[in-house]
C-alpha atoms as one frame of an Amber mdcrd trajectory, in Angstrom:
protein
   0.000   0.000   0.000   2.808   2.396   0.956   4.606   1.423  -2.244   1.510
   2.395  -4.292   1.201   5.731  -2.473   4.866   6.463  -3.013   4.530   5.528
  -6.685   1.529   7.853  -7.153   3.368  10.624  -5.314   6.390  10.118  -7.589
   4.214  10.322 -10.724   2.520  13.500  -9.503   5.878  15.050  -8.646   7.300
  13.970 -12.020   4.422  15.533 -13.974   4.494  18.655 -11.832   8.226  19.042
 -12.494   7.684  18.744 -16.262   4.920  21.370 -16.283   6.933  23.618 -13.977
   9.893  23.688 -16.366   7.957  23.928 -19.627   8.835  27.091 -21.608   5.084
  27.471 -22.293   2.981  29.355 -19.700   0.605  26.995 -17.829  -1.755  28.044
 -15.010  -4.706  26.532 -13.127  -7.339  28.747 -11.523 -10.091  27.588  -9.203
 -13.635  28.890  -9.511 -14.833  30.899  -6.528 -18.477  31.937  -6.695 -19.360
  34.847  -4.423 -22.996  35.841  -4.982 -23.409  37.047  -8.559 -19.661  37.480
  -8.975 -17.323  34.709 -10.112 -13.706  35.042  -9.044 -10.825  32.979 -10.403
  -7.920  32.216  -8.040  -4.485  30.953  -9.101  -3.864  27.445  -7.703  -0.845
  26.724  -9.930   1.442  28.788 -12.150   4.723  27.720 -13.684   7.854  29.810
 -14.173   6.810  30.803 -17.722   3.604  32.387 -16.340   5.651  34.293 -13.773
   7.970  35.586 -16.509   5.039  36.606 -18.729   3.293  38.550 -15.962   6.498
  39.967 -14.462   5.756  38.604 -10.970   7.160  35.629  -9.038   5.060  32.468
  -8.699   4.475  33.285  -5.000   2.580  36.436  -6.013   0.233  34.347  -8.174
  -0.793  31.517  -5.869  -3.921  32.348  -3.850  -4.446  35.604  -5.726  -7.247
  36.465  -8.143  -6.936  37.344 -11.825  -7.669  40.995 -11.007  -4.942  41.097
  -8.347  -2.286  39.528 -10.590  -3.024  41.140 -13.958  -4.494  44.485 -12.941
  -5.663  45.362 -16.466  -9.477  45.271 -16.252  -9.949  44.995 -20.031  -7.615
  41.964 -20.245  -9.273  40.357 -17.205 -12.759  40.895 -18.691 -11.712  39.109
 -21.922 -10.248  36.133 -20.022 -13.281  35.820 -17.735 -15.669  35.879 -20.708
 -13.731  33.000 -22.278 -13.635  31.096 -18.962 -17.433  31.361 -18.818 -17.716
  29.708 -22.257 -15.441  26.850 -21.096 -17.451  26.284 -17.885 -20.821  26.293
 -19.665 -19.748  24.101 -22.605 -17.310  21.848 -20.769 -15.016  22.081 -23.791
 -11.656  23.677 -24.594 -11.768  27.163 -26.066  -9.052  29.168 -27.775  -8.556
  32.687 -29.036  -5.792  34.745 -30.621  -4.529  37.745 -28.655  -1.927  40.459
 -29.165  -0.091  41.578 -26.026   3.140  43.506 -25.322   6.007  41.357 -24.023
   9.416  42.889 -23.226   8.476  46.018 -25.123   7.380  44.162 -28.284   3.855
  43.334 -29.450   3.505  39.546 -29.664   0.721  37.360 -31.081  -0.326  34.380
 -28.983  -2.948  31.627 -29.023  -4.563  31.318 -25.600  -6.089  27.928 -24.719
  -8.562  27.585 -21.823  -9.686  24.094 -20.780 -12.029  22.706 -18.095 -10.810
  20.680 -15.108 -13.746  18.561 -13.955 -14.612  16.125 -11.203 -17.760  13.980
 -11.334 -19.080  16.004 -14.259 -18.657  19.388 -12.570 -16.108  21.986 -13.688
 -14.107  22.943 -10.571 -11.233  24.824 -12.158 -10.016  26.229 -15.451  -6.589
  25.627 -16.998  -4.858  28.182 -19.188  -1.864  27.970 -21.503  -0.359  30.255
 -24.136   1.592  29.562 -27.325   3.563  32.346 -29.010   2.852  32.300 -32.771
   4.367  35.683 -33.634   7.066  34.297 -35.972   4.607  31.905 -37.632   2.077
  34.700 -38.110   4.715  37.012 -39.585   5.940  34.263 -41.923   2.365  33.609
 -43.075   1.862  37.303 -43.821   5.110  37.404 -45.797   4.092  34.305 -47.770
   0.683  35.790 -48.543   2.284  39.041 -49.659   4.790  37.114 -51.813   1.971
  35.093 -53.395   0.005  38.256 -54.100   3.083  39.838 -55.661   3.600  36.717
 -57.798  -0.055  36.736 -58.848   0.173  40.414 -59.789   3.349  39.710 -61.767
   1.727  36.802 -63.628  -1.304  38.894 -64.495   0.899  41.707 -65.787   3.198
  39.264 -67.642   0.210  37.619 -69.333  -1.022  41.020 -70.494   2.419  42.169
 -71.689   3.028  38.949 -73.666  -0.428  38.594 -75.173  -0.697  42.206 -76.372
   2.134  41.987 -78.956   1.106  38.389 -79.773  -2.363  39.701 -80.661  -0.843
  42.038 -83.262   1.483  39.348 -84.686  -1.251  36.720 -84.971  -3.906  39.177
 -86.137  -1.897  40.697 -88.989  -0.590  37.247 -90.012  -4.171  35.961 -90.285
  -5.150  38.942 -92.419  -2.167  38.294 -94.694  -3.130  34.603 -94.928  -6.682
  35.556 -95.947  -5.318  37.933 -98.600  -3.112  35.124 -99.847  -6.157  32.916
-100.284  -7.578  35.613-102.563  -4.443  35.549-104.719  -2.520  38.522-103.261
   0.666  36.478-102.629   2.489  33.710-104.407   2.884  30.219-102.949   6.285
  30.996-101.400   4.947  34.050 -99.568   1.900  32.111 -98.370   4.247  29.463
 -96.998   6.144  32.144 -95.060   2.898  33.507 -93.612   1.968  29.964 -92.573
   5.302  29.661 -90.728   4.577  32.906 -88.846   1.152  31.642 -87.769   2.420
  28.195 -86.730   5.335  29.672 -84.798   2.973  32.167 -83.149   0.620  29.400
 -82.059   3.572  27.442 -80.678   4.831  30.485 -78.761   1.336  31.145 -77.408
   1.179  27.552 -76.205   4.505  27.977 -74.400   3.279  31.212 -72.775   0.053
  29.534 -71.635   1.906  26.523 -70.182   4.460  28.607 -68.273   1.810  30.953
 -66.899  -0.399  27.994 -65.974   2.426  26.261 -64.079   3.439  29.514 -62.369
  -0.159  30.157 -61.372  -0.544  26.654 -59.914   2.687  27.010 -57.932   1.480
  30.396 -56.661  -1.636  28.707 -55.275  -3.959  29.986 -58.006  -5.416  26.617
 -58.979  -9.144  27.198 -58.546 -11.021  23.929 -58.906 -14.745  23.224 -59.055
 -14.891  19.617 -57.885 -18.257  18.132 -58.825 -19.739  15.023 -60.493 -18.494
  14.949 -64.118 -19.514  12.649 -66.976 -16.391  10.817 -68.129 -18.131  10.109
 -71.434 -18.416  13.859 -71.993 -14.743  14.361 -71.097 -13.816  11.683 -73.639
 -16.126  13.211 -76.263 -14.604  16.697 -75.821 -11.064  15.287 -75.950 -11.674
  13.335 -79.140 -13.342  16.291 -80.834 -10.111  18.239 -80.394  -7.552  15.471
 -80.934  -9.054  13.279 -83.706  -8.133  15.771 -86.445  -4.584  16.190 -85.105
  -4.167  12.421 -84.915  -5.489  11.982 -88.463  -2.936  14.484 -89.829  -0.216
  12.344 -88.252  -1.738   9.108 -89.634  -2.511   7.931 -86.099  -5.787   6.442
 -84.871  -7.296   7.232 -81.487  -9.067   4.102 -80.298 -11.458   3.720 -77.389
 -11.099   0.110 -76.316 -14.628  -0.119 -74.949 -16.944   2.903 -74.794 -19.005
   1.225 -72.059 -16.028   1.535 -69.697 -16.283   5.325 -69.954 -19.935   5.503
 -68.913 -18.919   6.574 -65.425 -19.292   9.725 -63.348 -16.116  10.980 -61.697
 -15.551  13.573 -58.987 -13.385  16.220 -60.664 -13.099  19.644 -62.246 -14.431
  19.112 -65.780 -12.267  21.722 -67.543  -9.091  20.608 -65.797  -9.864  16.913
 -66.391 -10.171  17.583 -70.116  -6.888  19.523 -69.968  -5.092  16.533 -68.419
  -6.532  14.020 -70.884  -5.676  16.332 -73.802  -2.084  16.489 -72.589  -1.760
  12.704 -72.316  -3.369  12.065 -75.713  -1.335  14.855 -77.336   1.903  13.316
 -76.018   0.792   9.870 -77.203   0.311  11.305 -80.707   3.516  13.381 -80.757
   5.788  10.561 -79.600   4.137   7.851 -81.711   5.174   6.219 -84.954   3.594
   6.905 -88.344   0.495   4.738 -88.694   0.439   4.113 -84.940  -2.417   3.962
 -82.458  -3.451   5.673 -79.241  -5.612   3.405 -77.108  -7.858   4.762 -74.349
  -9.315   2.464 -71.720 -10.306   2.567 -68.067 -11.020   0.256 -65.159 -12.309
   0.505 -61.602  -9.639   0.209 -58.909  -9.733   0.006 -55.124 -10.563   3.071
 -53.063 -13.650   3.888 -55.182 -11.466   5.274 -57.974 -11.266   4.894 -61.732
  -8.020   4.412 -63.660  -8.037   6.138 -67.063  -5.203   4.939 -69.300  -3.686
   6.305 -72.519  -1.456   3.798 -74.321   0.600   4.551 -77.442   2.473   2.391
 -79.913   5.499   4.698 -80.085   9.185   4.341 -79.310   8.815   4.144 -75.553
  10.935   5.832 -72.898  14.381   4.622 -71.891  14.937   3.474 -68.310  17.408
   6.334 -67.752  14.813   8.974 -68.722  11.876   7.561 -66.749  12.803   8.982
 -63.289  12.676  12.522 -64.754   9.301  12.277 -66.477   7.514  14.694 -64.156
  10.367  17.178 -63.939   9.897  20.601 -65.598  11.148  20.966 -69.191  11.648
  17.207 -69.616  11.244  16.365 -73.313  11.820  12.595 -73.287  15.377  13.173
 -74.455  14.117  14.905 -77.625  14.781  18.558 -76.760  16.452  19.109 -80.110
  14.051  16.966 -82.111  11.083  17.866 -84.320   8.428  17.381 -81.612   7.126
  20.739 -80.388   6.369  21.404 -76.741   7.545  22.992 -73.506   8.204  19.892
 -71.433   5.988  21.034 -68.542   2.640  19.568 -69.589   3.093  16.405 -67.535
   4.152  18.389 -64.471   1.045  20.588 -64.788  -1.124  17.468 -65.212   0.426
  15.896 -62.113  -0.292  18.949 -59.968  -3.880  19.177 -61.265  -4.652  15.485
 -60.694  -3.145  15.508 -57.197  -5.199  18.618 -56.357  -8.299  16.588 -57.350
  -7.329  13.804 -54.880  -6.005  11.618 -57.679  -2.663  10.269 -58.896  -0.788
   9.982 -62.187   1.794   7.376 -63.209   3.123   5.483 -66.233   4.962   2.442
 -67.500   7.055   2.239 -70.640   9.255  -0.168 -72.529  11.736   1.207 -75.014
  10.764   0.236 -78.542   7.259  -0.886 -77.515   5.475   2.304 -76.425   4.193
   3.853 -73.204   1.064   3.832 -71.090   0.174   6.805 -68.868  -2.763   6.697
 -66.493  -4.607   8.824 -63.963  -6.511   7.542 -60.945  -9.462   9.769 -60.118
 -12.258   9.398 -57.511 -15.636   8.130 -58.678 -18.671  10.243 -57.792 -21.508
   8.898 -55.696 -23.727   6.909 -58.079 -27.113   8.269 -56.991 -28.616  11.130
 -58.978 -25.912  11.339 -61.648 -27.596   9.394 -64.461 -28.658  12.599 -66.250
 -25.026  13.680 -66.595 -24.443  11.028 -69.261 -27.299  12.353 -71.425 -26.745
  12.364 -75.164 -23.310  10.786 -74.910 -24.586   7.345 -73.902 -27.882   7.006
 -75.735 -26.364   5.282 -78.774 -24.195   2.868 -76.810 -27.113   1.923 -74.566
 -28.818   0.335 -77.616 -26.050  -2.269 -77.863 -26.940  -5.719 -76.555 -24.052
  -7.684 -78.142 -20.288  -7.235 -78.274 -17.796  -7.501 -81.114 -14.037  -7.605
 -80.565 -11.989  -6.274 -83.494  -8.233  -6.947 -83.404  -6.677  -4.612 -85.977
  -3.747  -2.168 -86.052  -4.603  -0.189 -89.190  -6.253   3.157 -88.247  -8.328
   3.441 -91.437  -9.681  -0.086 -91.109 -10.591   0.568 -87.473 -12.476   3.763
 -88.352 -14.285   1.915 -91.139 -15.371  -0.810 -88.688 -16.606   1.819 -86.228
 -18.811   3.327 -88.958 -20.093  -0.077 -90.059 -21.233  -0.907 -86.520 -22.711
   2.550 -86.027 -24.777   2.431 -89.223 -25.345  -1.262 -90.000 -25.016  -3.041
 -86.643 -26.288  -0.642 -83.925 -27.027  -3.507 -81.539 -23.296  -4.331 -81.342
 -20.814  -2.681 -78.979 -17.305  -2.494 -80.425 -14.266  -3.478 -78.374 -10.901
  -2.674 -79.955  -7.416  -4.126 -79.611  -4.488  -2.918 -81.766  -2.469  -6.103
 -81.255  -3.052  -9.797 -80.643  -1.685  -9.764 -77.091  -4.270  -7.196 -75.994
  -6.874  -8.981 -78.108  -6.291 -12.176 -76.133  -6.766 -10.295 -72.871  -9.990
  -8.674 -74.105 -11.380 -11.956 -75.429 -10.868 -13.651 -72.075 -12.198 -10.670
 -70.081 -15.313  -9.908 -72.157 -16.153 -13.159 -74.011 -17.559 -11.160 -76.976
 -20.315 -12.555 -79.199 -18.089 -12.239 -82.299 -14.329 -11.789 -82.782 -12.783
 -10.401 -85.981  -9.034 -10.828 -86.427  -6.605  -9.310 -88.863  -3.870 -11.799
 -89.723  -0.805  -9.579 -90.082  -0.479  -7.876 -86.706   2.528  -6.482 -84.798
   3.924  -9.226 -82.565   1.682 -12.275 -82.430  -0.287 -12.822 -85.680  -4.039
 -13.234 -85.914  -3.603 -16.895 -86.827  -1.457 -17.444 -83.726  -4.099 -15.735
 -81.598  -6.776 -18.078 -82.955  -4.646 -21.125 -82.102  -3.923 -19.696 -78.632
  -7.651 -19.279 -77.926  -8.325 -22.829 -79.083  -5.542 -24.158 -76.841  -7.265
 -22.454 -73.900 -10.586 -24.122 -74.832 -12.103 -20.693 -75.400 -15.875 -21.037
 -75.152 -16.623 -19.103 -78.370 -13.806 -20.292 -80.613 -16.375 -21.030 -83.323
 -17.367 -17.327 -83.438 -14.065 -16.019 -84.847 -13.747 -14.403 -88.289 -10.598
 -13.529 -90.227 -10.632 -10.179 -92.044  -7.336  -9.708 -93.833  -5.419  -8.627
 -96.910  -3.726 -12.064 -96.952  -5.978 -13.177 -99.793  -4.285 -16.026-101.697
  -5.986 -19.420-101.992  -3.352 -20.982 -99.743  -3.871 -18.220 -97.113  -7.601
 -18.800 -97.106  -7.231 -22.579 -96.970  -4.766 -22.353 -94.065  -7.087 -20.000
 -92.172 -10.179 -22.173 -92.549  -8.234 -25.303 -91.627  -6.923 -23.509 -88.507
 -10.510 -22.975 -87.354 -11.793 -19.585 -88.539 -15.552 -19.675 -89.011 -15.145
 -17.416 -92.062 -12.156 -16.026 -93.912 -13.041 -12.588 -95.337 -10.600 -10.574
 -97.412  -9.912  -6.888 -98.014 -11.272  -4.843 -99.649 -14.215  -6.106 -97.673
 -17.744  -6.719 -98.839 -19.759  -4.885 -96.172 -22.994  -6.721 -96.929 -21.245
 -10.093 -96.598 -19.490  -8.973 -93.373 -22.739  -7.770 -91.771 -24.531 -10.976
 -92.764 -21.722 -13.141 -91.340 -21.656 -11.222 -88.059 -25.441 -11.411 -87.634
 -25.422 -15.145 -88.410 -22.714 -15.845 -85.817 -24.410 -13.755 -83.129 -27.883
 -15.152 -83.660
């Protein structure tokens, strides 16, 4: 028993010694009710309290707030806060400015209840000096404001002369169309316009990054139709891709019928950047494949995969560094090298993440993980963008790497086979994955594909005892009698050749799916 008492006494003495020597003022005041007046008497005060008030601890203990502090205005403020603590039973804090050693200091004052059996018997008080932190915050805010003002002025100063350059160049181009200039001069005007657009893009990127770093990224996070984001992105990028002989493929439009929690404008900006890079760093006749999948944490992973040259292992650690150009700073690909960094900052600000994988010589895949919105009440957001795809009751997997043939198949399904949903794969390896994941009603394979051939894919599916191996069609330019014989003997249900007979193709597909 004595041991327990001694142990408790030691613990109390140990804690008291810690509080006594803390550099933070700590005091405990008992509540003394005398009629309508409440008086607060110091029961404990450490050395830091004594230093703050300019009186020894002995002149605190047993004395009231009024007797120790003297300043009636200060005492009235403290007593009003004590009253809130007693009535609520909860800690209260406030920021105060008081002179200490001849200097005005800013402090946070915490008042907390000390209770026994549910009744507040005393009030504790402690102070934390935040003067330096407050001053640093003011300086940072002033610096950010100065940076914002500079960016606004810089934007104005750069865009004003650019307006004249671009405006007069466009007028000259229009005159050239009416025969005012020869072909050589028109070519020169075109160079001015293209260079101006490139410079404007650089200005926009640098100002955007500077604005984000200055804390000027204003986001409107709300439920957003991913189908609409995809639609807007393709409207802008399809023409650019076509000029570069590159096809933008959506692996499965149904995957994009989701509602995400994001800023719509910024989400489109990020996807445009990823698709633009996939086009710029691709090969002639290549593909850009877009697909998405649900991942843990109620998020959606949106991926952009290209068939380009890939990124070397030595360059990969620097991908999200400013002005990184994939080792092609002196090459023909235009850009500033900060688009990925801007995208990273935007996605992270929307509670998402961005990453990539790449193999040199085989292409790259960049993806963003973004939160899904709550499902209830968001059906209307899809609207016009999903009406056509909702008609589809069957699926068709088309494994083809030629952009023109892919676009032709998309039109055929849209106009002749509206009850089919198209799933795309630009190579046999991805085609195998899609066949096993989706078990489509019909599969159409090109024969000559990068990597594994269409014939090899057919044999692979058969070796896996694929449930719909009798629903596979060849559609190829390999059109000799021996090619056709080999294909049919391998197990193709039909061996169709290019240029295709659309009526025959539609009939074959309908027959297989019936």
